[in-house]
C-alpha positions in Angstrom: 15.2 10.6 11.6 11.7 9.2 12.1 10.9 6.0 10.2 8.1 6.2 7.7 5.8 3.2 7.8 4.0 2.2 4.6 1.8 -0.4 6.3 0.5 -0.8 9.9 -1.8 -3.4 11.3 -3.1 -3.0 14.9 -4.8 -5.9 16.7 -6.2 -7.4 13.5 -8.6 -10.4 13.7 -10.1 -12.2 10.8 -12.9 -14.7 11.5 -14.8 -16.7 8.9 -18.2 -18.2 9.5 -18.5 -21.9 8.7 -22.2 -22.7 9.2 -22.8 -22.6 13.0 -19.0 -22.5 13.7 -16.4 -19.7 13.4 -12.9 -20.2 12.1 -10.5 -17.8 13.7 -7.8 -17.3 11.0 -6.0 -14.2 12.4 -5.8 -13.6 16.1 -4.6 -10.1 17.1 -1.9 -9.4 14.6 0.0 -6.1 15.0 2.9 -5.1 12.8 4.5 -2.2 11.0 6.4 -2.2 7.7 8.9 0.6 6.9 9.2 2.3 3.6 11.7 0.4 1.4 11.7 -2.7 3.6 11.4 -6.3 2.5 9.4 -8.5 5.0 9.0 -12.2 4.6 5.9 -13.9 6.2 6.6 -17.5 7.1 4.8 -20.2 8.9 3.2 -23.6 8.4 0.3 -24.2 6.0 -2.9 -22.9 7.6 -1.2 -20.4 9.8 -2.9 -17.4 8.3 -0.1 -16.0 6.0 -2.2 -15.6 2.8 -5.2 -14.3 4.8 -2.9 -11.7 6.4 -1.5 -10.7 3.0 -5.1 -10.3 1.7 -6.0 -8.0 4.6 -2.9 -5.9 4.2 -3.6 -5.7 0.4 -7.1 -4.4 1.0 -8.6 -7.5 -0.7 -10.2 -8.7 2.6 -11.4 -6.6 5.5 -10.4 -7.5 9.1 -13.2 -8.7 11.3 -11.7 -6.5 14.0 -8.7 -4.2 14.2 -7.2 -1.5 12.0 -5.0 -1.5 8.9 -3.3 1.7 7.7 -1.7 2.3 4.3 0.4 5.4 3.8 -1.2 6.9 6.9 -4.8 6.3 5.8 -6.9 3.8 7.7 -8.3 1.5 5.0 -10.2 -1.0 7.1 -13.4 1.2 7.1 -13.2 2.8 3.6 -16.1 2.5 1.2 -15.6 -0.1 -1.4 -15.2 2.3 -4.3 -12.5 4.3 -2.6 -10.8 1.2 -1.4 -10.7 -0.2 -4.9 -9.1 3.0 -6.2 -6.5 3.1 -3.4 -5.7 -0.6 -4.1 -5.2 0.0 -7.8 -3.0 3.1 -7.3 -0.8 2.0 -4.3 -0.6 -1.8 -4.2 0.8 -4.4 -6.6 -0.1 -8.0 -5.9 1.5 -11.2 -7.3 0.3 -14.7 -6.6 1.7 -18.2 -6.8 -0.7 -18.9 -9.7 -0.1 -16.2 -12.4 -3.7 -15.4 -13.0 -3.1 -14.1 -16.5 -6.0 -13.8 -18.9 -5.4 -16.7 -21.4 -6.9 -15.0 -24.4 -4.8 -11.8 -24.0 -1.2 -11.2 -25.0 1.5 -10.4 -22.5 1.2 -6.7 -23.4 -2.6 -6.8 -23.1 -2.4 -8.5 -19.7 -0.1 -5.7 -18.4 -2.3 -3.0 -19.9 -5.4 -4.3 -18.2 -5.0 -2.5 -14.8 -4.6 0.8 -16.6 -7.9 0.7 -18.5 -9.8 2.0 -15.4 -7.4 4.7 -14.3 -6.2 8.1 -15.5 -3.3 6.5 -17.5 -5.5 4.5 -19.9 -4.3 6.6 -22.9 -0.7 5.7 -22.0 -1.5 2.0 -21.4 0.3 0.6 -24.4 3.5 2.6 -23.9 3.6 1.9 -20.2 3.0 -1.8 -20.6 5.7 -2.1 -23.3 8.2 -0.2 -21.0 7.4 -2.4 -18.0 7.7 -5.6 -20.0 11.1 -4.5 -21.3 12.1 -3.8 -17.7 11.3 -7.3 -16.7 13.2 -8.8 -19.7 10.2 -9.6 -22.0 10.5 -6.9 -24.6 10.6 -9.6 -27.3 7.5 -11.4 -26.0 4.9 -8.6 -26.1 2.5 -10.4 -28.4 2.8 -13.9 -27.0 -0.2 -15.5 -25.3 0.3 -17.0 -21.8 0.4 -20.6 -23.1 3.3 -19.6 -25.3 5.4 -18.5 -22.3 7.3 -20.5 -19.8 6.3 -20.4 -16.1 9.0 -18.0 -15.3 8.0 -15.7 -18.1 4.4 -15.8 -17.1 5.4 -14.8 -13.5 7.4 -11.9 -15.0 4.3 -10.8 -16.9 2.3 -10.9 -13.6 5.0 -8.8 -11.9 4.9 -6.3 -14.7 1.1 -6.1 -14.5 1.4 -5.6 -10.7 3.8 -2.7 -11.1 2.7 -1.0 -14.3 0.5 1.5 -12.4 3.4 2.7 -10.3 2.6 1.4 -6.8 5.3 1.5 -4.2 4.1 -1.5 -2.3 4.4 -5.1 -3.7 2.7 -8.0 -2.0 3.7 -11.4 -3.2 2.1 -14.7 -2.2 4.6 -17.6 -2.8 5.7 -16.0 -6.2 8.3 -18.8 -6.7 6.0 -21.6 -5.6 5.0 -22.9 -9.1 8.5 -22.5 -10.6 11.6 -24.7 -10.8 14.6 -23.7 -8.8 16.3 -21.8 -11.6 13.2 -19.8 -12.7 12.4 -19.2 -9.0 15.8 -17.7 -8.4 15.5 -15.5 -11.5 12.1 -14.2 -10.4 13.5 -13.5 -6.9 16.5 -11.6 -8.2 14.1 -9.6 -10.5 12.1 -8.6 -7.5 15.2 -7.6 -5.7 16.4 -5.5 -8.6 13.0 -3.8 -9.1 12.9 -3.1 -5.4 16.0 -0.9 -5.7 15.1 0.6 -9.1 11.5 1.5 -8.2 11.9 2.1 -4.5 9.5 -0.7 -3.6 8.4 -2.0 -0.2 7.9 -5.8 -0.4 5.9 -8.1 1.8 6.2 -11.7 0.6 4.6 -15.0 1.8 7.0 -17.9 1.5 7.6 -21.5 2.7 11.2 -21.4 1.3 13.8 -20.6 4.0 16.2 -19.5 1.3 13.7 -17.0 0.0 12.9 -15.8 3.5 16.7 -15.4 4.2 16.8 -12.8 1.4 14.4 -10.5 3.2 15.3 -7.8 5.7 13.0 -9.2 8.3 11.0 -12.4 8.9 7.6 -12.6 10.7 6.6 -16.1 11.6 2.9 -17.0 12.0 1.5 -20.0 13.8 -2.2 -20.5 14.3 -3.0 -16.9 13.3 -0.6 -15.3 15.7 2.9 -13.8 15.3 4.8 -16.6 17.1 8.4 -15.3 17.2 10.3 -12.0 17.5 11.2 -10.3 14.2 14.6 -11.4 12.8 16.8 -8.3 12.9 18.6 -7.4 9.6 19.5 -4.3 7.6 16.2 -2.5 6.8 15.1 -0.3 3.9 16.7 0.1 0.5 20.2 -0.4 2.0 19.2 -4.0 2.8 18.2 -4.5 -0.8 21.7 -3.9 -2.0 23.1 -6.8 -0.1 24.2 -9.8 -2.2 21.3 -12.3 -2.5 22.1 -15.4 -0.5 19.6 -18.2 -1.3 21.1 -20.6 1.2 19.0 -21.5 4.3 19.9 -19.4 7.4 22.1 -21.1 10.0 20.1 -23.7 11.9 17.4 -24.0 9.2 16.8 -27.1 7.2 
């Protein structure tokens, strides 16, 4: 049976102009992510992980190379079509929660639906998604009335309320204590199975990386090591979540 790839990058470069100089952030990245797979992007600070996630998430365009999402080459799409595709197919979660401080949890989750065909269902869909992430009793709380872990759950609900099948996460546990971080990680694991998600996650934490099916390690904008083989797809998601570092990791 042929593997279906949700994401493909081919020879991707990302260069940023800094006055007369150029900063080469990504240098020829090629990868493919299968449907239902969980991939961890690891590497030292400044290695290009977040930039790569931004390119894969259609937030940034590659300077050179191709990115395909669900078989569609997105690197050359017009901005309007790219924005619609991003809104429909990709959910993104960041280390900082980026919630709107004057809006309740429910209103924050509703926000992405206001510009799409589901705007009339926004309230019902937002309530259902917040209940799914365990915040059914916190619908009308403002972000400052929520703990860090609860705010990240709202951010996850907002990312997924539109029904995307691809979740991109940039250090989603980085601003949380160890207990809240583990709870958020387990929530992502559960949602991956329940919703059939494909997950690409940037992390510095070897324990978080060990929960993925596969790890891609970046150094100086290049994939520096072979993929770490592990069970792929949704079958891999049903493994017990082991948050200990892998053998040989500190």
